[in-house]
N, C-alpha and C positions, 0 to 999 in steps of 0.2 A: 325636926328628924337632926338626931349624930352626921355632923359630916366627918366623912374619914378621909383624912390626912396620904394623900397620895405620894410616895416620894420613896429617892434609893433608883437600884436595878428594879422595881417590881413596876415603878408606877412610872419610868423613861419604855421601861416594855408595854405597859397600860395604854399608856398614850399614842405608841407603836402599832398594839392593836386595833387603837382606835378610826386612828389612821387606816392603815388599811379595808374599813368596815368598808367604812365615806369611798374610800378610790372602791372597793369593788364597787358601790353603789353608785356613784359620780360614772364611771367609764361602764361598768352593764356588762365586762370582760368576764371571763371564766377563769371560777378559782388559782386554776390554774397556770394564769395568766399574769398574775400578781409579782411585782416587781421582788427582786429578791429582796431589797435593805427593806421588808415589809418581815422577813420572815421565809424560812419556807412551809409555802400557800399549806401545805394538810395542815401544819401545824398551825395557824392560821385558822386553817377553818377547819378542821378539831373546836379550837379555843371556842368560836362563833358557835358554834352549835351548840356548842357544854352551856354558855350563855344565851340561848336564843330556847335551851331546855328548861330551866333556871326560875329564864320570868324577866334577865334585867330591863333587854332592851322595852321590854310594856314597862318598866318598868320606874327607867329610863324617861318614855314619851309622855306617861302617865303625870311625871313629873314635872320636866317643863311647860306643858299642854296645862296644865293647870296654873302657873302663873306667865300666862300671858300675858302681854304688855305693846299693847299695841301702837304706844304712841310712838315708839321708834319702828315700827313698819312701816311708810309712807316713804313714799319717790315723793323728791320736788324735781319736777320737769324743767324748771332751772336750771341745778342741777345736772341733771342725766344730757351727753353730748350725744349728739344725732353726725354720723357723718355726713358729708354733705350733702351724697346722692339721694342720701333715706331725706330730706329736710323737707320732703312733701312740691317739693317743683314742680310747677307745671311741666310737662311733655310737652314736643308736638317735633314737624319737620322744621321749624325754625332755625335757626340760626343765632347763637349769643353771640353777642361781642360788648 
């Protein structure tokens, strides 16, 4: 599959559009609450609707899932920091000194 270069103004607007879609997915907010730096919400929604009808996201997810490499999907507990209250210390009425 040939890769198309995304550059110039069209590339920047595509990146901003994808960031807007991710913002909606992450926050669960309605389209009308989309921050203005992503563009007018109705324009972004119209483009999203066009991409959905054209199957762009479906093809994107299929392409990404075909090349799954679980080597880097592991989380090592020695790296993840835990807040001191979440370390599993025994609680109780005793006062610690």
